[in-house]
C-alpha positions in Angstrom: -31.6 -26.6 40.4 -29.9 -24.7 43.2 -29.5 -21.6 41.0 -33.2 -21.8 40.0 -34.2 -21.9 43.7 -31.9 -19.1 44.5 -33.3 -17.0 41.6 -36.8 -17.7 42.8 -35.9 -16.7 46.4 -34.3 -13.5 45.2 -37.3 -12.5 43.1 -39.6 -13.2 46.1 -37.5 -11.2 48.5 -37.1 -8.4 46.0 -40.8 -8.3 45.5 -41.6 -8.2 49.2 -38.8 -5.8 49.9 -40.2 -3.4 47.2 -43.7 -3.7 48.6 -42.5 -2.8 52.1 -40.4 0.1 50.8 -43.4 1.5 48.9 -45.5 1.1 52.0 -43.0 3.1 54.0 -42.9 5.8 51.4 -46.7 5.9 51.4 -46.8 6.4 55.2 -44.3 9.2 54.9 -46.4 10.9 52.2 -49.5 10.6 54.4 -47.7 12.2 57.3 -46.8 15.1 55.1 -50.3 15.6 53.7 -49.5 14.3 50.2 -52.6 12.1 50.0 -52.7 11.7 46.3 -49.1 10.5 46.2 -49.7 8.3 49.2 -52.6 6.6 47.5 -50.5 5.9 44.4 -47.8 4.4 46.5 -50.2 2.1 48.5 -51.6 0.9 45.2 -48.2 0.0 44.0 -47.4 -1.8 47.2 -50.6 -3.7 46.9 -49.8 -4.8 43.4 -46.3 -6.0 44.5 -47.7 -7.9 47.4 -50.4 -9.5 45.4 -47.9 -10.6 42.8 -45.6 -12.1 45.4 -48.4 -14.0 47.2 -49.8 -15.4 43.9 -46.4 -16.5 42.6 -44.9 -17.9 45.8 -47.6 -19.6 47.9 -45.2 -22.1 49.4 -42.8 -19.5 50.8 -42.5 -19.2 54.5 -43.0 -15.4 54.0 -46.3 -16.0 52.1 -48.3 -14.7 55.1 -46.3 -11.5 55.2 -47.2 -10.9 51.6 -50.9 -11.5 52.4 -50.7 -9.1 55.3 -49.1 -6.4 53.2 -51.7 -6.9 50.5 -54.5 -6.5 53.0 -52.9 -3.5 54.6 -52.3 -1.7 51.3 -55.7 -2.3 49.9 -57.4 -1.2 53.1 -55.4 2.0 53.3 -56.9 3.1 49.9 -60.4 2.1 50.8 -60.4 -1.1 48.8 -61.7 -3.3 51.6 -63.4 -5.8 49.3 -60.0 -6.5 47.8 -58.3 -6.5 51.3 -60.7 -9.0 53.0 -59.7 -12.2 51.1 -55.9 -12.0 51.7 -56.5 -11.0 55.4 -58.8 -13.9 55.9 -56.2 -16.2 54.3 -53.5 -14.8 56.6 -55.7 -15.4 59.7 -56.4 -19.0 58.8 -53.0 -20.0 57.5 -50.3 -18.1 59.5 -48.6 -19.6 62.5 -47.0 -16.3 63.4 -49.1 -14.8 66.3 -48.0 -11.3 65.4 -49.1 -11.7 61.8 -52.4 -13.2 62.8 -53.1 -10.4 65.3 -52.4 -7.7 62.8 -54.5 -9.4 60.1 -57.4 -9.7 62.5 -57.3 -6.0 63.3 -57.1 -5.0 59.7 -59.9 -7.5 58.8 -62.1 -6.2 61.6 -61.6 -2.6 60.3 -62.7 -3.7 56.8 -65.7 -5.7 58.1 -66.8 -2.7 60.1 -66.4 -0.4 57.0 -68.3 -2.8 54.7 -71.2 -3.3 57.2 -70.3 -6.8 58.3 -71.0 -5.9 61.9 -71.9 -9.4 63.0 -68.5 -10.8 61.9 -66.3 -8.2 63.7 -66.6 -9.6 67.3 -65.4 -13.1 66.4 -62.7 -11.6 64.1 -61.1 -9.3 66.7 -62.2 -11.0 69.9 -59.0 -13.1 70.2 -56.9 -9.9 70.1 -58.9 -8.1 72.8 -56.7 -9.3 75.5 -53.4 -9.4 73.6 -50.2 -8.6 75.4 -49.6 -5.6 73.1 -51.9 -3.0 74.6 -52.2 -1.1 71.3 -53.7 -4.1 69.5 -55.9 -5.0 72.5 -57.3 -1.6 72.7 -58.1 -1.3 69.0 -59.7 -4.8 69.1 -62.0 -3.7 71.9 -62.8 -0.4 70.1 -63.7 -2.3 66.8 -65.8 -4.8 68.7 -67.6 -2.1 70.6 -68.3 -0.1 67.4 -69.6 -3.2 65.6 -71.9 -4.2 68.5 -73.2 -0.6 68.7 -73.9 -0.5 65.0 -75.8 -3.8 65.4 -78.1 -2.0 67.9 -76.8 -3.4 71.2 -75.7 -0.2 73.0 -75.5 -1.7 76.6 -73.1 -4.5 75.4 -71.1 -2.0 73.3 -70.5 0.0 76.4 -68.5 -2.9 77.9 -65.8 -2.4 75.3 -66.2 1.3 74.6 -65.8 2.4 78.2 -62.5 0.5 78.4 -60.8 2.1 75.4 -58.8 5.3 75.5 -58.9 5.7 71.8 -60.0 9.3 71.0 -61.5 8.1 67.7 -64.0 6.0 69.7 -65.4 9.0 71.7 -68.2 9.5 69.3 -69.2 5.9 69.5 -69.0 6.0 73.3 -71.2 9.2 73.4 -73.7 7.5 71.0 -73.9 4.4 73.3 -74.4 6.6 76.4 -77.2 8.5 74.7 -78.8 5.3 73.5 -78.8 4.0 77.1 -80.1 7.4 78.4 -77.0 8.2 80.4 -77.2 11.8 79.2 -75.0 13.5 81.8 -72.2 11.1 81.0 -72.7 11.6 77.3 -72.4 15.3 77.9 -69.1 14.8 79.7 -67.8 12.7 76.8 -68.9 15.4 74.2 -67.2 18.1 76.3 -64.0 16.1 76.5 -64.1 15.3 72.7 -63.6 19.0 71.9 -59.9 18.5 72.6 -59.6 16.2 69.6 -60.2 16.4 65.9 -63.7 17.6 65.1 -65.8 16.0 62.4 -68.8 18.1 61.9 -71.4 15.6 60.5 -70.6 13.0 63.2 -70.7 15.4 66.2 -73.7 17.3 64.8 -75.6 14.0 64.6 -74.7 13.2 68.2 -75.9 16.5 69.5 -79.1 16.0 67.6 -79.6 12.7 69.3 -78.9 14.3 72.7 -81.4 17.1 71.9 -84.1 14.5 71.2 -83.9 13.4 74.8 -82.7 16.6 76.6 -82.7 19.8 74.4 -81.4 22.0 77.2 -78.4 19.7 77.7 -77.7 19.8 74.0 -77.9 23.6 74.1 -75.3 23.6 76.9 -72.8 21.5 74.9 -73.3 23.7 71.8 -72.5 26.8 74.0 -69.4 25.1 75.3 -68.2 24.2 71.9 -68.9 27.7 70.5 -67.2 29.4 73.3 -64.3 26.9 73.6 -62.1 28.8 71.1 -61.2 25.5 69.3 -63.6 25.2 66.4 -63.3 27.3 63.3 -66.2 29.6 62.2 -67.5 27.1 59.6 -68.2 24.2 62.1 -69.5 26.7 64.6 -71.9 28.2 62.1 -73.2 24.8 61.2 -73.7 23.8 64.8 -75.7 27.0 65.5 -77.9 26.7 62.4 -78.7 23.1 63.2 -79.6 23.9 66.7 -81.7 26.8 65.5 -83.6 24.4 63.3 -84.3 22.1 66.2 -85.7 24.9 68.3 -87.7 26.1 65.4 -89.3 22.7 65.1 -90.3 22.9 68.7 -91.8 26.4 68.0 -89.3 28.0 70.3 -89.0 31.1 68.2 -86.9 33.1 70.6 -84.2 30.4 71.1 -84.2 29.6 67.4 -83.8 33.3 66.4 -81.0 33.6 68.9 -79.1 30.7 67.3 -79.6 32.0 63.8 -78.3 35.5 64.8 -75.3 33.9 66.5 -74.6 31.9 63.3 -74.9 35.1 61.2 -72.4 36.9 63.4 -70.0 34.0 63.6 -69.9 32.9 59.9 -69.2 36.4 58.6 -69.4 36.8 54.9 -70.0 33.2 53.9 -72.8 31.0 52.5 -73.5 29.8 56.1 -74.2 33.3 57.2 -76.6 33.8 54.2 -78.3 30.5 55.2 -78.7 31.7 58.8 -80.2 35.0 57.6 -82.7 33.2 55.4 -83.6 30.9 58.2 -84.1 33.8 60.6 -86.3 35.7 58.1 -88.5 32.7 57.4 -88.9 31.9 61.1 -90.0 35.5 61.8 -92.4 35.4 58.9 -94.0 32.2 60.1 -94.2 33.5 63.7 -95.6 37.0 62.8 -99.1 37.6 63.9 -99.3 41.4 63.7 -100.2 43.3 60.5 -98.0 46.2 61.6 -94.9 43.9 61.2 -95.5 43.3 57.5 -93.4 46.3 56.3 -90.5 45.3 58.6 -90.6 41.7 57.3 -90.6 43.0 53.8 -87.5 45.1 54.5 -85.7 42.0 56.1 -86.4 39.9 53.0 -85.3 42.7 50.6 -81.8 42.3 52.0 -81.7 38.6 51.0 -80.9 36.9 47.7 -82.7 34.3 45.8 -86.1 33.9 44.0 -88.0 33.1 47.2 -86.7 36.3 48.9 -87.7 38.5 45.9 -91.2 37.0 45.8 -91.7 37.3 49.5 -90.5 40.9 49.5 -92.9 41.9 46.7 -95.9 40.2 48.3 -95.2 41.7 51.7 -94.6 45.2 50.3 -97.9 45.1 48.4 -99.7 43.8 51.5 -98.1 46.5 53.7 -99.3 49.2 51.4 -102.8 47.7 51.2 -103.4 47.5 54.9 -101.7 50.8 55.7 -103.9 52.8 53.3 -107.4 53.3 54.7 -108.7 53.8 51.1 -107.8 50.3 50.0 -111.0 48.3 49.2 -111.8 45.1 51.1 -111.5 42.8 48.1 -107.9 43.9 47.6 -107.1 43.3 51.2 -108.7 40.0 51.1 -106.6 39.0 48.1 -103.4 40.0 49.9 -104.4 38.0 53.0 -104.9 35.0 50.8 -101.6 35.5 49.1 -99.8 35.6 52.4 -101.5 32.4 53.3 -101.3 30.5 50.1 -98.0 31.7 48.6 -96.0 32.3 51.8 -97.6 29.8 54.2 -97.7 32.5 56.9 -101.0 31.4 58.4 -100.7 33.5 61.6 -100.0 36.6 59.7 -102.8 35.9 57.2 -105.2 35.3 60.0 -104.3 38.7 61.4 -105.0 40.3 58.0 -108.4 38.7 57.7 -109.3 39.8 61.2 -108.0 43.3 60.5 -110.3 43.5 57.5 -113.3 42.5 59.7 -112.3 45.0 62.4 -111.9 47.9 60.0 -115.1 47.2 58.1 -117.4 44.8 60.0 -120.2 45.5 57.6 -118.3 44.3 54.6 -119.8 41.5 52.5 -116.4 39.8 52.9 -116.3 39.9 56.7 -118.0 36.5 57.2 -115.8 35.0 54.4 -112.7 36.4 56.1 -113.8 34.9 59.5 -114.3 31.5 57.8 -110.7 31.7 56.4 -109.5 32.3 60.0 -111.5 29.4 61.3 -109.9 27.0 58.7 -106.4 28.1 59.7 -107.0 28.2 63.4 -109.4 25.4 64.4 -109.2 26.5 68.1 -111.0 29.7 67.2 -113.7 27.9 65.2 -116.3 27.8 67.9 -116.0 31.4 68.8 -116.0 32.4 65.2 -119.2 30.4 64.7 -120.7 32.4 67.5 -119.8 35.7 65.9 -121.2 34.5 62.6 -124.5 33.5 64.2 -124.8 36.7 66.2 -123.5 39.4 63.7 -124.0 37.8 60.3 -127.0 35.5 60.6 -128.3 36.3 57.1 -125.0 35.9 55.3 -125.0 33.1 52.8 -121.6 32.1 54.2 -123.1 31.7 57.7 -126.0 29.7 56.5 -123.8 27.5 54.4 -121.5 26.5 57.2 -124.2 26.1 59.8 -126.3 23.7 57.6 -128.7 26.3 56.3 -129.8 26.5 52.7 -127.0 28.9 51.8 -129.3 30.9 49.6 -127.5 33.5 47.6 -124.1 31.9 48.1 -123.4 31.3 44.4 -124.6 34.7 43.5 -122.3 36.3 46.0 -119.3 34.3 44.8 -120.1 35.0 41.1 -120.4 38.7 41.9 -117.0 38.7 43.7 -115.5 36.8 40.8 -116.7 39.5 38.4 -115.5 42.3 40.5 -112.0 40.7 40.9 -111.6 40.1 37.1 -112.4 36.4 37.2 -109.6 35.7 39.7 -111.9 34.7 42.5 -111.8 30.9 43.3 -114.9 29.1 42.2 -116.1 27.6 45.5 -119.7 27.4 44.4 -119.2 24.0 42.8 -119.3 22.4 46.3 -122.1 24.5 47.6 -124.9 22.1 46.7 -123.4 19.1 48.7 -123.4 19.7 52.4 -121.0 16.9 53.3 -118.4 18.1 50.8 -117.9 21.5 52.6 -114.4 21.4 54.2 -115.1 24.8 55.9 -118.3 23.6 57.6 -118.2 24.5 61.4 -119.9 22.0 63.6 
């Protein structure tokens, strides 16, 4: 009997010893950047610990096996497998050290698996532990969980007490959520000294920009000029901020950021992305027919189907509007293509107005004015006045002012024949006054 017990004890100790040895080797592999090997070692340690815990539940070291199992599973991202042994260790162990460590590991996994409401009660008893390292991590975990639950003011109570650099992003997020923007700026500035994770920090800057875009621009400038970040993260930051300014129609600021990104990212996909963004921004902002050739040249230096198509359309439009012998129908078609295919409404409006300016007596002049009114509603009233004054007998004028629209279908059919059948058939709606989307009131 004694020999049997001795054999059992030896097997238990050997199993736990091997689990701890494998864990030590896994930590060493992690420190040396051998992540694949580290993962394999952690998985072996977990298997050893699981085996020991299941075979020797009455041993006084049972809780150590549970703790090792939870640790090993959590280190390889297997929190669903780590949570049960950790919960068991918390409830069964009489060793305060084991319980504290198990609570910390369990809190990490609950945070990772989205069990935010469970984290405060799990790690709360460790928040004032005598070991400052455990106490600080407990507060950090609790603060993160409370923040993820949507209570930023309460999260700040813990996050402001921690000195864990990994919690800086959460602290900045809580400060932004409570509108303490200057303090958030200070935290973001301080965070540049530590490891940079682009998606996390970019998201924080975007949140800050929603409340104070100029403050966000200052922090981007600081990070770009800090000499700490590599060209890739810098390029991403600049493109993202350029996008934000573009959404606010701040063309000059957006263009500046895209140019910075192009210069910073060098010969990389990020630089190409910035060049495409810049070209598209300038196309959408263009409102001068004389800029068409320059825009075509800019797109000709880019790659991709979109760039090829834009280049072709703009080159053809530039030729059409530069040549005084180009007929009005051809110009009208190019203005429509810029509007419909490129979405460049300001430039298309300029082309339609140029057509009217160059040949005010053209049968297409009132139709061109109507196209401008649809794209620029603020000009609708003034265009209506021009139509009534200069083109009172035009079928287009009569149509949109509630008149009979006599001759409208005939004019449309004529234009369709001249253009080889490519003219859009708008006559189908000419007989129903309320169905006219172009009607000016």
